[in-house]
VMD Tcl script that builds the backbone (N, CA, C; Angstrom):
set m [mol new atoms 495]
animate dup $m
set s [atomselect $m all]
$s set {name element resname resid chain x y z} {
  {N N MET 1 A 12.482 7.403 18.451}
  {CA C MET 1 A 12.637 6.655 17.213}
  {C C MET 1 A 14.156 6.364 17.037}
  {N N THR 2 A 14.534 5.521 17.549}
  {CA C THR 2 A 16.214 5.080 17.416}
  {C C THR 2 A 16.386 4.116 16.316}
  {N N ASP 3 A 17.529 3.871 15.673}
  {CA C ASP 3 A 17.573 2.938 14.353}
  {C C ASP 3 A 16.768 3.492 13.588}
  {N N ILE 4 A 16.523 4.785 13.048}
  {CA C ILE 4 A 15.213 4.764 12.004}
  {C C ILE 4 A 16.325 6.045 11.079}
  {N N TYR 5 A 15.983 6.006 10.072}
  {CA C TYR 5 A 16.625 7.052 9.322}
  {C C TYR 5 A 15.196 7.902 8.560}
  {N N VAL 6 A 15.606 9.496 9.019}
  {CA C VAL 6 A 14.283 10.190 8.368}
  {C C VAL 6 A 15.013 11.275 7.469}
  {N N HIS 7 A 15.040 11.662 6.315}
  {CA C HIS 7 A 15.693 12.320 5.977}
  {C C HIS 7 A 15.132 13.848 5.950}
  {N N PRO 8 A 16.309 14.665 5.834}
  {CA C PRO 8 A 15.806 16.095 6.381}
  {C C PRO 8 A 14.901 16.975 5.662}
  {N N THR 9 A 14.294 16.249 4.563}
  {CA C THR 9 A 13.406 16.929 3.610}
  {C C THR 9 A 11.788 16.309 3.926}
  {N N ALA 10 A 11.826 15.150 4.883}
  {CA C ALA 10 A 10.556 14.380 5.205}
  {C C ALA 10 A 9.887 15.125 6.247}
  {N N THR 11 A 8.897 14.849 6.359}
  {CA C THR 11 A 8.264 15.252 7.480}
  {C C THR 11 A 7.091 14.446 8.484}
  {N N VAL 12 A 7.479 14.089 9.147}
  {CA C VAL 12 A 6.845 12.819 10.320}
  {C C VAL 12 A 6.450 13.611 11.327}
  {N N SER 13 A 5.052 13.202 11.689}
  {CA C SER 13 A 4.060 13.900 12.710}
  {C C SER 13 A 4.797 13.360 13.986}
  {N N SER 14 A 4.692 13.762 15.272}
  {CA C SER 14 A 5.117 13.571 16.198}
  {C C SER 14 A 4.497 12.229 16.739}
  {N N ASP 15 A 2.991 12.198 16.078}
  {CA C ASP 15 A 2.147 11.063 16.623}
  {C C ASP 15 A 2.346 10.025 15.930}
  {N N ALA 16 A 3.346 9.993 15.149}
  {CA C ALA 16 A 3.397 8.652 14.085}
  {C C ALA 16 A 4.218 7.643 15.035}
  {N N GLN 17 A 4.121 6.442 14.668}
  {CA C GLN 17 A 5.120 5.334 15.169}
  {C C GLN 17 A 5.648 5.001 13.730}
  {N N ILE 18 A 7.111 4.844 13.884}
  {CA C ILE 18 A 8.222 3.865 13.032}
  {C C ILE 18 A 8.882 3.292 13.559}
  {N N GLY 19 A 9.083 2.079 13.047}
  {CA C GLY 19 A 9.776 0.996 13.748}
  {C C GLY 19 A 11.115 0.809 12.975}
  {N N THR 20 A 11.934 0.148 14.417}
  {CA C THR 20 A 13.322 0.166 13.802}
  {C C THR 20 A 13.695 -0.360 12.790}
  {N N GLY 21 A 14.889 0.315 12.242}
  {CA C GLY 21 A 15.200 0.115 11.116}
  {C C GLY 21 A 14.445 0.393 9.851}
  {N N SER 22 A 13.642 1.311 9.944}
  {CA C SER 22 A 13.022 1.883 8.695}
  {C C SER 22 A 13.626 3.115 8.101}
  {N N LYS 23 A 13.464 3.634 7.005}
  {CA C LYS 23 A 13.914 4.648 6.274}
  {C C LYS 23 A 12.965 5.315 5.725}
  {N N VAL 24 A 12.891 6.669 5.897}
  {CA C VAL 24 A 11.944 7.548 5.395}
  {C C VAL 24 A 12.745 8.517 4.625}
  {N N TRP 25 A 12.600 8.420 3.265}
  {CA C TRP 25 A 13.208 9.187 2.554}
  {C C TRP 25 A 12.983 10.689 1.812}
  {N N ILE 26 A 13.269 11.299 0.920}
  {CA C ILE 26 A 13.138 12.572 0.432}
  {C C ILE 26 A 11.700 12.932 0.085}
  {N N ASN 27 A 11.188 14.049 0.780}
  {CA C ASN 27 A 10.122 14.516 0.614}
  {C C ASN 27 A 8.973 13.788 1.006}
  {N N VAL 28 A 9.001 12.763 2.010}
  {CA C VAL 28 A 8.017 11.710 2.468}
  {C C VAL 28 A 7.212 12.236 3.299}
  {N N GLN 29 A 5.991 12.345 3.600}
  {CA C GLN 29 A 5.289 12.902 4.928}
  {C C GLN 29 A 4.407 11.509 5.547}
  {N N VAL 30 A 4.595 11.959 6.685}
  {CA C VAL 30 A 3.583 10.407 7.576}
  {C C VAL 30 A 3.238 11.496 8.673}
  {N N ARG 31 A 1.377 11.115 8.315}
  {CA C ARG 31 A 0.745 11.896 9.249}
  {C C ARG 31 A 0.823 11.325 10.748}
  {N N GLU 32 A -0.319 11.960 11.532}
  {CA C GLU 32 A -0.721 11.860 12.804}
  {C C GLU 32 A -1.139 10.179 13.063}
  {N N HIS 33 A -0.594 9.396 13.975}
  {CA C HIS 33 A -1.448 8.093 14.417}
  {C C HIS 33 A -1.199 7.179 13.042}
  {N N ALA 34 A -0.350 7.512 11.831}
  {CA C ALA 34 A -0.051 6.476 11.316}
  {C C ALA 34 A 1.185 5.441 12.016}
  {N N ARG 35 A 1.250 4.029 11.493}
  {CA C ARG 35 A 2.113 3.220 12.221}
  {C C ARG 35 A 2.878 2.661 11.072}
  {N N ILE 36 A 4.231 2.817 11.088}
  {CA C ILE 36 A 5.293 2.241 9.897}
  {C C ILE 36 A 5.762 1.048 10.902}
  {N N GLY 37 A 5.905 -0.236 10.500}
  {CA C GLY 37 A 6.471 -0.892 11.006}
  {C C GLY 37 A 7.942 -1.222 10.739}
  {N N LYS 38 A 8.573 -2.300 11.100}
  {CA C LYS 38 A 10.078 -2.620 11.617}
  {C C LYS 38 A 10.679 -2.704 9.811}
  {N N GLY 39 A 11.995 -2.285 9.806}
  {CA C GLY 39 A 12.474 -2.626 8.642}
  {C C GLY 39 A 11.890 -2.174 7.243}
  {N N CYS 40 A 11.104 -0.970 7.373}
  {CA C CYS 40 A 10.275 -0.554 5.844}
  {C C CYS 40 A 11.106 0.450 5.283}
  {N N ILE 41 A 10.785 0.878 3.919}
  {CA C ILE 41 A 11.397 1.539 3.191}
  {C C ILE 41 A 10.392 2.641 2.796}
  {N N LEU 42 A 10.190 3.923 2.790}
  {CA C LEU 42 A 9.063 4.812 2.158}
  {C C LEU 42 A 10.299 5.621 1.388}
  {N N SER 43 A 9.798 5.231 -0.180}
  {CA C SER 43 A 10.683 6.156 -0.776}
  {C C SER 43 A 10.272 7.694 -1.077}
  {N N LYS 44 A 11.131 8.255 -1.843}
  {CA C LYS 44 A 10.823 9.597 -2.359}
  {C C LYS 44 A 9.597 9.983 -2.926}
  {N N ASP 45 A 8.721 10.997 -2.031}
  {CA C ASP 45 A 7.423 11.569 -2.186}
  {C C ASP 45 A 6.242 10.621 -1.945}
  {N N VAL 46 A 6.571 9.964 -0.830}
  {CA C VAL 46 A 5.105 8.862 -0.388}
  {C C VAL 46 A 4.404 9.991 0.479}
  {N N TYR 47 A 3.018 9.695 0.759}
  {CA C TYR 47 A 2.240 10.230 1.511}
  {C C TYR 47 A 1.636 9.022 2.235}
  {N N VAL 48 A 1.736 8.991 3.777}
  {CA C VAL 48 A 1.004 8.179 4.099}
  {C C VAL 48 A 0.038 8.972 5.324}
  {N N ASP 49 A -1.120 9.087 4.867}
  {CA C ASP 49 A -2.209 9.638 5.763}
  {C C ASP 49 A -2.280 9.151 7.322}
  {N N HIS 50 A -3.141 9.848 8.084}
  {CA C HIS 50 A -3.450 9.716 9.407}
  {C C HIS 50 A -3.982 8.430 9.418}
  {N N GLY 51 A -3.981 7.462 10.367}
  {CA C GLY 51 A -4.484 6.402 10.745}
  {C C GLY 51 A -4.025 5.148 10.050}
  {N N VAL 52 A -3.384 5.537 9.023}
  {CA C VAL 52 A -2.791 4.149 8.041}
  {C C VAL 52 A -2.027 3.042 8.837}
  {N N SER 53 A -2.207 2.226 8.926}
  {CA C SER 53 A -1.009 0.927 9.354}
  {C C SER 53 A -0.296 0.132 8.043}
  {N N ILE 54 A 1.193 0.620 7.995}
  {CA C ILE 54 A 2.157 -0.620 7.392}
  {C C ILE 54 A 2.641 -1.755 8.124}
  {N N GLY 55 A 2.895 -2.832 7.897}
  {CA C GLY 55 A 3.319 -3.812 8.618}
  {C C GLY 55 A 4.961 -3.824 8.464}
  {N N ASP 56 A 5.532 -4.520 8.865}
  {CA C ASP 56 A 6.926 -4.609 9.125}
  {C C ASP 56 A 7.394 -5.162 7.711}
  {N N ARG 57 A 8.966 -4.744 7.155}
  {CA C ARG 57 A 9.557 -5.061 6.108}
  {C C ARG 57 A 8.725 -4.806 4.748}
  {N N CYS 58 A 8.042 -4.064 4.502}
  {CA C CYS 58 A 7.044 -3.210 3.583}
  {C C CYS 58 A 8.238 -2.408 2.914}
  {N N LYS 59 A 8.171 -2.544 1.239}
  {CA C LYS 59 A 8.640 -1.674 0.429}
  {C C LYS 59 A 7.486 -0.634 -0.034}
  {N N VAL 60 A 7.444 0.928 -0.083}
  {CA C VAL 60 A 6.571 1.837 -0.706}
  {C C VAL 60 A 7.672 2.651 -1.447}
  {N N GLN 61 A 7.505 2.452 -3.019}
  {CA C GLN 61 A 8.188 3.212 -4.037}
  {C C GLN 61 A 7.811 4.535 -4.268}
  {N N ASN 62 A 8.615 5.496 -4.829}
  {CA C ASN 62 A 8.336 6.760 -5.096}
  {C C ASN 62 A 6.865 7.002 -5.822}
  {N N GLY 63 A 6.651 7.892 -5.001}
  {CA C GLY 63 A 4.873 9.020 -5.433}
  {C C GLY 63 A 3.660 8.277 -4.942}
  {N N VAL 64 A 3.761 7.290 -4.146}
  {CA C VAL 64 A 2.902 6.623 -3.723}
  {C C VAL 64 A 1.894 7.531 -2.431}
  {N N SER 65 A 0.685 7.075 -2.745}
  {CA C SER 65 A 0.041 8.191 -1.651}
  {C C SER 65 A -1.009 6.893 -0.915}
  {N N ILE 66 A -0.804 6.646 0.352}
  {CA C ILE 66 A -1.520 5.842 0.957}
  {C C ILE 66 A -2.431 6.544 2.195}
  {N N TYR 67 A -4.063 6.553 1.744}
  {CA C TYR 67 A -4.895 7.302 2.360}
  {C C TYR 67 A -5.200 6.555 3.670}
  {N N ASN 68 A -5.974 7.243 4.511}
  {CA C ASN 68 A -6.806 6.770 5.800}
  {C C ASN 68 A -7.792 5.522 5.395}
  {N N GLY 69 A -7.662 4.567 6.153}
  {CA C GLY 69 A -8.436 3.363 5.859}
  {C C GLY 69 A -7.725 2.316 4.916}
  {N N VAL 70 A -6.487 2.596 4.578}
  {CA C VAL 70 A -5.605 1.318 4.068}
  {C C VAL 70 A -4.863 0.756 5.216}
  {N N THR 71 A -4.840 -0.354 5.227}
  {CA C THR 71 A -3.934 -1.547 6.019}
  {C C THR 71 A -3.016 -2.134 5.507}
  {N N ILE 72 A -1.829 -2.153 5.761}
  {CA C ILE 72 A -1.094 -3.095 4.893}
  {C C ILE 72 A -0.294 -3.664 5.588}
  {N N GLY 73 A -0.038 -4.953 5.419}
  {CA C GLY 73 A 0.349 -6.275 6.159}
  {C C GLY 73 A 1.941 -6.293 5.881}
  {N N ASP 74 A 2.389 -7.501 6.461}
  {CA C ASP 74 A 3.985 -7.795 6.500}
  {C C ASP 74 A 4.417 -7.785 5.084}
  {N N ASP 75 A 5.780 -7.643 4.883}
  {CA C ASP 75 A 6.321 -8.092 3.548}
  {C C ASP 75 A 5.664 -7.471 2.369}
  {N N VAL 76 A 5.141 -6.669 2.459}
  {CA C VAL 76 A 3.998 -5.786 1.197}
  {C C VAL 76 A 4.880 -5.020 0.364}
  {N N PHE 77 A 4.905 -5.116 -0.835}
  {CA C PHE 77 A 5.845 -4.337 -1.937}
  {C C PHE 77 A 4.630 -3.524 -2.738}
  {N N VAL 78 A 4.633 -2.192 -2.608}
  {CA C VAL 78 A 4.229 -1.040 -3.442}
  {C C VAL 78 A 5.038 -0.457 -4.483}
  {N N GLY 79 A 4.446 -0.656 -5.632}
  {CA C GLY 79 A 5.227 -0.188 -6.778}
  {C C GLY 79 A 5.178 1.370 -6.973}
  {N N PRO 80 A 6.185 2.278 -7.644}
  {CA C PRO 80 A 6.235 3.669 -7.781}
  {C C PRO 80 A 4.707 3.613 -8.576}
  {N N HIS 81 A 4.244 5.071 -7.881}
  {CA C HIS 81 A 3.048 5.835 -8.412}
  {C C HIS 81 A 1.424 4.861 -8.068}
  {N N ALA 82 A 1.623 3.796 -7.466}
  {CA C ALA 82 A 0.490 2.876 -7.355}
  {C C ALA 82 A -0.178 4.000 -6.508}
  {N N THR 83 A -1.818 4.054 -6.989}
  {CA C THR 83 A -2.622 4.733 -6.068}
  {C C THR 83 A -3.803 3.855 -5.311}
  {N N PHE 84 A -4.349 4.636 -4.276}
  {CA C PHE 84 A -5.225 3.874 -3.169}
  {C C PHE 84 A -6.348 4.992 -3.134}
  {N N THR 85 A -7.640 4.509 -2.982}
  {CA C THR 85 A -8.670 5.427 -3.208}
  {C C THR 85 A -9.329 5.088 -1.701}
  {N N ASN 86 A -10.222 5.967 -1.147}
  {CA C ASN 86 A -10.677 5.762 0.232}
  {C C ASN 86 A -12.265 5.985 -0.020}
  {N N ASP 87 A -12.699 6.180 -0.530}
  {CA C ASP 87 A -14.101 6.638 -0.911}
  {C C ASP 87 A -14.958 6.241 -2.103}
  {N N LYS 88 A -15.778 5.601 -2.011}
  {CA C LYS 88 A -16.782 5.096 -2.893}
  {C C LYS 88 A -17.677 6.056 -3.999}
  {N N VAL 89 A -17.925 7.088 -3.314}
  {CA C VAL 89 A -18.569 7.996 -3.900}
  {C C VAL 89 A -17.919 9.985 -3.748}
  {N N PRO 90 A -16.641 9.646 -4.338}
  {CA C PRO 90 A -15.957 10.985 -3.724}
  {C C PRO 90 A -16.518 12.283 -4.262}
  {N N ARG 91 A -16.702 12.963 -3.607}
  {CA C ARG 91 A -17.070 14.559 -3.586}
  {C C ARG 91 A -16.430 15.607 -2.819}
  {N N ALA 92 A -16.201 16.780 -3.514}
  {CA C ALA 92 A -15.178 17.894 -2.715}
  {C C ALA 92 A -15.975 18.051 -1.175}
  {N N PHE 93 A -17.698 17.794 -1.008}
  {CA C PHE 93 A -17.899 18.126 -0.088}
  {C C PHE 93 A -19.103 17.091 -0.031}
  {N N ASN 94 A -18.909 16.481 1.304}
  {CA C ASN 94 A -19.944 15.574 1.410}
  {C C ASN 94 A -20.225 15.185 2.937}
  {N N SER 95 A -21.378 15.490 3.463}
  {CA C SER 95 A -21.702 15.240 5.045}
  {C C SER 95 A -21.788 14.033 5.316}
  {N N ASP 96 A -21.848 12.876 4.476}
  {CA C ASP 96 A -22.181 11.776 4.788}
  {C C ASP 96 A -20.939 10.674 4.234}
  {N N TRP 97 A -19.671 11.583 4.007}
  {CA C TRP 97 A -18.561 10.871 3.923}
  {C C TRP 97 A -18.292 9.914 4.776}
  {N N THR 98 A -17.640 8.805 4.356}
  {CA C THR 98 A -17.111 7.563 5.125}
  {C C THR 98 A -15.773 7.081 4.593}
  {N N ILE 99 A -15.012 6.581 5.101}
  {CA C ILE 99 A -13.955 5.959 4.276}
  {C C ILE 99 A -14.663 4.734 4.401}
  {N N THR 100 A -13.812 4.152 3.394}
  {CA C THR 100 A -14.297 2.776 2.957}
  {C C THR 100 A -12.829 1.816 2.725}
  {N N PRO 101 A -12.540 0.961 3.955}
  {CA C PRO 101 A -11.543 -0.063 4.052}
  {C C PRO 101 A -10.597 -0.543 3.136}
  {N N THR 102 A -9.588 -0.739 2.807}
  {CA C THR 102 A -8.763 -1.480 2.260}
  {C C THR 102 A -7.921 -2.180 2.669}
  {N N ARG 103 A -7.559 -3.269 2.445}
  {CA C ARG 103 A -6.252 -4.492 3.280}
  {C C ARG 103 A -5.723 -5.258 2.247}
  {N N LEU 104 A -4.314 -5.154 2.319}
  {CA C LEU 104 A -3.164 -5.723 1.605}
  {C C LEU 104 A -2.704 -6.697 2.353}
  {N N GLU 105 A -2.990 -7.867 2.425}
  {CA C GLU 105 A -2.326 -9.180 2.844}
  {C C GLU 105 A -1.040 -9.459 2.975}
  {N N GLN 106 A -0.074 -10.094 3.818}
  {CA C GLN 106 A 1.224 -10.458 3.609}
  {C C GLN 106 A 1.697 -10.770 2.629}
  {N N GLY 107 A 2.914 -9.953 2.317}
  {CA C GLY 107 A 3.615 -10.755 1.076}
  {C C GLY 107 A 3.200 -10.070 -0.361}
  {N N CYS 108 A 1.758 -9.339 -0.347}
  {CA C CYS 108 A 1.350 -9.276 -1.863}
  {C C CYS 108 A 2.339 -8.240 -2.322}
  {N N SER 109 A 2.104 -8.009 -3.808}
  {CA C SER 109 A 2.982 -7.100 -4.283}
  {C C SER 109 A 2.098 -5.740 -5.248}
  {N N ILE 110 A 2.277 -4.868 -5.533}
  {CA C ILE 110 A 1.225 -4.148 -5.885}
  {C C ILE 110 A 2.202 -3.329 -7.285}
  {N N GLY 111 A 1.873 -3.585 -8.595}
  {CA C GLY 111 A 2.656 -3.120 -9.464}
  {C C GLY 111 A 2.542 -1.665 -9.794}
  {N N ALA 112 A 3.865 -1.151 -10.319}
  {CA C ALA 112 A 3.823 0.623 -10.417}
  {C C ALA 112 A 2.449 0.767 -11.481}
  {N N ASN 113 A 2.017 2.065 -10.931}
  {CA C ASN 113 A 0.618 2.659 -11.805}
  {C C ASN 113 A -0.568 1.963 -11.704}
  {N N SER 114 A -0.724 1.134 -10.792}
  {CA C SER 114 A -1.716 0.429 -10.289}
  {C C SER 114 A -2.902 0.939 -9.623}
  {N N THR 115 A -4.034 1.109 -10.003}
  {CA C THR 115 A -5.128 1.876 -9.115}
  {C C THR 115 A -5.822 0.603 -8.095}
  {N N ILE 116 A -6.068 0.917 -6.671}
  {CA C ILE 116 A -6.435 -0.308 -6.047}
  {C C ILE 116 A -7.838 0.692 -5.538}
  {N N VAL 117 A -9.376 0.494 -6.018}
  {CA C VAL 117 A -10.345 1.129 -5.274}
  {C C VAL 117 A -10.610 0.432 -4.118}
  {N N CYS 118 A -11.185 1.140 -3.705}
  {CA C CYS 118 A -10.976 1.089 -1.840}
  {C C CYS 118 A -12.272 -0.124 -1.519}
  {N N GLY 119 A -12.338 -0.462 -0.455}
  {CA C GLY 119 A -13.097 -1.760 -0.204}
  {C C GLY 119 A -12.747 -3.205 -0.398}
  {N N ILE 120 A -11.766 -3.584 -0.912}
  {CA C ILE 120 A -11.384 -4.363 -1.206}
  {C C ILE 120 A -10.118 -5.074 -0.648}
  {N N THR 121 A -9.787 -6.420 -0.779}
  {CA C THR 121 A -8.651 -7.005 -0.221}
  {C C THR 121 A -7.574 -7.877 -0.914}
  {N N ILE 122 A -6.694 -7.514 -1.018}
  {CA C ILE 122 A -5.344 -8.202 -1.774}
  {C C ILE 122 A -5.284 -9.069 -0.839}
  {N N GLY 123 A -5.216 -10.421 -1.501}
  {CA C GLY 123 A -4.924 -11.411 -0.506}
  {C C GLY 123 A -3.229 -11.774 -0.389}
  {N N ALA 124 A -2.822 -12.725 0.546}
  {CA C ALA 124 A -1.756 -12.725 0.766}
  {C C ALA 124 A -0.791 -13.393 -0.481}
  {N N TYR 125 A 0.273 -12.435 -0.608}
  {CA C TYR 125 A 1.138 -13.214 -1.839}
  {C C TYR 125 A 0.611 -13.114 -3.153}
  {N N ALA 126 A -0.583 -12.430 -3.245}
  {CA C ALA 126 A -1.115 -11.952 -4.654}
  {C C ALA 126 A -0.380 -10.774 -5.462}
  {N N MET 127 A -0.213 -10.847 -6.530}
  {CA C MET 127 A 0.360 -10.054 -7.523}
  {C C MET 127 A -0.661 -9.096 -8.205}
  {N N VAL 128 A -0.314 -8.014 -8.288}
  {CA C VAL 128 A -0.982 -6.814 -9.164}
  {C C VAL 128 A -0.257 -6.335 -10.419}
  {N N ALA 129 A -0.650 -6.977 -11.472}
  {CA C ALA 129 A 0.444 -6.152 -12.647}
  {C C ALA 129 A 0.560 -4.815 -12.710}
  {N N ALA 130 A 1.522 -4.134 -13.282}
  {CA C ALA 130 A 1.695 -2.748 -13.147}
  {C C ALA 130 A 0.300 -2.380 -14.269}
  {N N GLY 131 A -0.326 -1.042 -13.456}
  {CA C GLY 131 A -0.876 -0.641 -14.394}
  {C C GLY 131 A -2.722 -0.818 -14.575}
  {N N SER 132 A -2.600 -2.262 -13.544}
  {CA C SER 132 A -4.117 -2.464 -13.393}
  {C C SER 132 A -4.859 -1.937 -12.567}
  {N N VAL 133 A -6.037 -2.322 -12.834}
  {CA C VAL 133 A -7.086 -1.491 -12.112}
  {C C VAL 133 A -7.951 -2.481 -11.111}
  {N N VAL 134 A -7.436 -2.310 -9.759}
  {CA C VAL 134 A -8.085 -3.469 -8.649}
  {C C VAL 134 A -9.787 -3.026 -8.178}
  {N N THR 135 A -10.802 -3.557 -8.878}
  {CA C THR 135 A -12.235 -3.301 -8.217}
  {C C THR 135 A -12.830 -3.815 -7.560}
  {N N LYS 136 A -12.080 -5.557 -7.342}
  {CA C LYS 136 A -12.712 -6.361 -6.466}
  {C C LYS 136 A -11.534 -7.353 -5.712}
  {N N ASN 137 A -11.863 -7.875 -4.849}
  {CA C ASN 137 A -11.170 -8.867 -3.833}
  {C C ASN 137 A -10.373 -9.925 -4.833}
  {N N VAL 138 A -8.940 -9.743 -4.314}
  {CA C VAL 138 A -7.886 -10.706 -5.121}
  {C C VAL 138 A -7.500 -11.823 -4.435}
  {N N ALA 139 A -7.713 -12.750 -4.803}
  {CA C ALA 139 A -7.348 -13.925 -3.702}
  {C C ALA 139 A -5.986 -14.311 -3.702}
  {N N PRO 140 A -5.830 -14.962 -2.421}
  {CA C PRO 140 A -4.296 -15.110 -2.167}
  {C C PRO 140 A -3.726 -16.027 -3.370}
  {N N TYR 141 A -2.479 -15.506 -3.126}
  {CA C TYR 141 A -1.769 -16.304 -4.496}
  {C C TYR 141 A -2.236 -16.157 -5.902}
  {N N THR 142 A -2.578 -15.212 -6.447}
  {CA C THR 142 A -3.504 -14.857 -7.667}
  {C C THR 142 A -2.371 -13.946 -8.314}
  {N N LEU 143 A -2.513 -13.956 -9.476}
  {CA C LEU 143 A -1.543 -12.707 -10.246}
  {C C LEU 143 A -2.915 -12.295 -11.187}
  {N N VAL 144 A -3.023 -10.650 -10.905}
  {CA C VAL 144 A -4.164 -10.336 -11.843}
  {C C VAL 144 A -3.626 -8.935 -12.914}
  {N N VAL 145 A -4.242 -9.068 -13.945}
  {CA C VAL 145 A -3.877 -8.058 -14.821}
  {C C VAL 145 A -5.088 -7.151 -15.513}
  {N N GLY 146 A -4.624 -6.071 -16.004}
  {CA C GLY 146 A -5.621 -5.328 -16.512}
  {C C GLY 146 A -6.474 -4.352 -16.075}
  {N N ASN 147 A -7.617 -3.922 -16.872}
  {CA C ASN 147 A -8.585 -2.740 -16.259}
  {C C ASN 147 A -9.927 -3.252 -16.950}
  {N N PRO 148 A -11.096 -3.809 -16.091}
  {CA C PRO 148 A -10.519 -4.068 -14.912}
  {C C PRO 148 A -9.589 -5.363 -14.432}
  {N N ALA 149 A -8.736 -5.336 -13.364}
  {CA C ALA 149 A -8.038 -6.486 -13.174}
  {C C ALA 149 A -8.914 -7.769 -13.251}
  {N N ARG 150 A -8.157 -8.863 -13.709}
  {CA C ARG 150 A -8.888 -10.059 -13.780}
  {C C ARG 150 A -7.691 -11.389 -13.312}
  {N N ALA 151 A -8.176 -12.205 -12.949}
  {CA C ALA 151 A -6.971 -13.187 -12.294}
  {C C ALA 151 A -6.277 -13.722 -13.839}
  {N N VAL 152 A -5.346 -14.384 -13.890}
  {CA C VAL 152 A -4.802 -15.162 -15.161}
  {C C VAL 152 A -3.922 -16.077 -14.713}
  {N N ALA 153 A -3.452 -16.208 -13.465}
  {CA C ALA 153 A -2.563 -17.163 -13.069}
  {C C ALA 153 A -2.516 -17.510 -11.348}
  {N N ARG 154 A -2.155 -18.717 -11.017}
  {CA C ARG 154 A -1.872 -18.789 -9.614}
  {C C ARG 154 A -0.327 -18.715 -9.255}
  {N N ILE 155 A -0.056 -17.948 -8.147}
  {CA C ILE 155 A 1.530 -17.942 -8.283}
  {C C ILE 155 A 1.936 -18.489 -6.687}
  {N N ASP 156 A 3.224 -18.709 -6.761}
  {CA C ASP 156 A 3.865 -19.055 -5.212}
  {C C ASP 156 A 4.080 -17.907 -4.702}
  {N N GLU 157 A 5.000 -17.933 -3.574}
  {CA C GLU 157 A 5.139 -16.795 -2.658}
  {C C GLU 157 A 6.389 -16.043 -3.538}
  {N N ALA 158 A 7.367 -16.470 -4.188}
  {CA C ALA 158 A 8.002 -15.845 -4.975}
  {C C ALA 158 A 7.528 -14.810 -6.378}
  {N N GLY 159 A 6.204 -15.218 -6.861}
  {CA C GLY 159 A 5.746 -14.586 -7.856}
  {C C GLY 159 A 5.674 -15.463 -9.047}
  {N N ASN 160 A 6.125 -16.618 -8.789}
  {CA C ASN 160 A 6.399 -17.542 -9.992}
  {C C ASN 160 A 4.723 -18.508 -10.384}
  {N N ARG 161 A 4.522 -18.373 -11.849}
  {CA C ARG 161 A 3.577 -19.066 -12.220}
  {C C ARG 161 A 3.224 -20.499 -11.741}
  {N N VAL 162 A 2.373 -20.953 -11.131}
  {CA C VAL 162 A 2.259 -22.641 -10.500}
  {C C VAL 162 A 0.986 -23.158 -11.276}
  {N N GLY 163 A 0.207 -22.407 -11.928}
  {CA C GLY 163 A -0.992 -22.814 -12.695}
  {C C GLY 163 A -1.933 -21.635 -13.036}
  {N N PRO 164 A -2.926 -22.367 -13.594}
  {CA C PRO 164 A -4.146 -21.442 -14.113}
  {C C PRO 164 A -4.897 -21.006 -13.015}
  {N N ALA 165 A -5.399 -20.029 -13.212}
  {CA C ALA 165 A -6.309 -18.693 -12.318}
  {C C ALA 165 A -7.415 -19.813 -11.769}
}
mol reanalyze $m
mol bondsrecalc $m
mol representation Tube
mol addrep $m
């Protein structure tokens, strides 16, 4: 792992892959077989579960847990304390447990304290407003807000409103 910064308090599995130029900050845990792309920032207290894939140039802010089944594309922003689920029927013990995949496409942004329910896709350059609870797919270039999240506008790649939803 050359040209990578890993803070002394971070725990990174020897089976994880971290791309050149990435930074892994205070108390981050990156589990086995996780893939972190080039030029990423994993901020304080981030947890990356086994098998998670994070694209290039992503920024994951403080306190985010990304569980197995989540795939994040390039240039994605995940705000502080956003939450991802990976089980449609969570139970402490369930012999039929299966992971339900979730995908964040290129350039999308997830606002602080948002909850992303598993089994959905957040489209390219879409934006999830802070505190939203996303229960269904979000179309590319769409701003969603609320609980449950609903589309309120079309946006451009910079997040500027360009029309109605």
